[in-house]
Phi, psi and omega in degrees: 000129179306144171267162177294149170292131182229153174230128182238125169286123175269329177155137177058273180235009187259125182235144170252122180246134178243129185272162178303336176272000179091004177284146180252130175246135177250124179255120176051054185292114167238107193233321183293119175067014181278116183290347181270350181258127180304141186308318185289353182252006190275345184228080183292134177287334181237133166209127184255336181206135179243127171252124180246127176278323178195174187265006175303147193285354173267009173230346190224102190291135180299332184262018179305314180306322179292320178297318178296322177297316183288329185258340184075008187295147168282164182222140179237129184202162172306146185312313183297324179291326180294316179300315173310309180299318176297327173299330182267021168081015174286126181300134178303329178291347175277342180266126178268107182282131177199174181213173182307130174099342181273159178224145175226159175252122174200149178054040173068022176220163176253121191243126174238133178266127181246168175291154169216153177251094183192110179291135191216173182198171171253129174288137183242161175302150179082014176079013179275162167236162176195188176055049183290147190196167172264141179294168176226166170241177180219142170247128178238129173252114180270169184297337178272014180069012170292133174237119186247125171261115177257103188287335191064193179282124181202157160278169172292137174218147190294333184287357169306330182291332175294320176297324178293319182292321185277321193242347179050058184297143175264331182224143174232132168265113185236139176283146181225007188297331186074182184061304179255351182213185172310150167260184180300321183295312183293322183295323177296319175294323178296326179297321176296318182295323182281345181070019189271157173249005179220130179235126172259107180281150175209182179060051180204160172068008182254290175277151181303330183282349179263092190272348181292148178231160178298327180297318178295321179301315181299319183297327184270357178271136176284133178304333179288343181288339180062038180263129175260132177258131182245089175283084183292140173268160181302124183096348185276146185243140174243130175271127185265333180302129177091350175288129181226000000 
């Protein structure tokens, strides 16, 4: 019997998603040396798919190639990040090539890569940077018809309304930290554009510069909108199946 779709915050911007079929997805895994992830969650035994929104080191673990080799997980990422991984000896067949606007079916789910507005790069040895790219987001439709929009690091953009029209997300993971991404006010507006009634905020409360809070997000949401904010703590899990 299928299990509910679940999402677990591991810490900061890293999430573990479990599908009804029991597949494990890691979203923006930053696990090695991450002070915001509980120690017992830093070495996942199972990973079937890794989704990378961009290459900044608080979303993209430097030891990801080792995790991919250990678990055999497929990986989806912006093209320059994918090129970096293959240079780090990740087999090309382990990388699912796709680009913004495209959709693929895998692991009993439908995955769409969306635009995000966030300039990014990959950190290289010696303090250098390279593989510059724009971040992406993802829409995931699971077999229980839960539709999750993972915005990644992004600013607010009007085409979020198109994502609502096309994909009808039920839950959105939205950044609220401000300075580098949307803040609470913009995230509240984004929830309206997306038409979601459930928001999981992230990318806040970790580094001192990320000043947005869930309380501020709630304050900017109209009571008539009927949006529930789910401020998960590290290690906490939210069941998505049945949320509407």
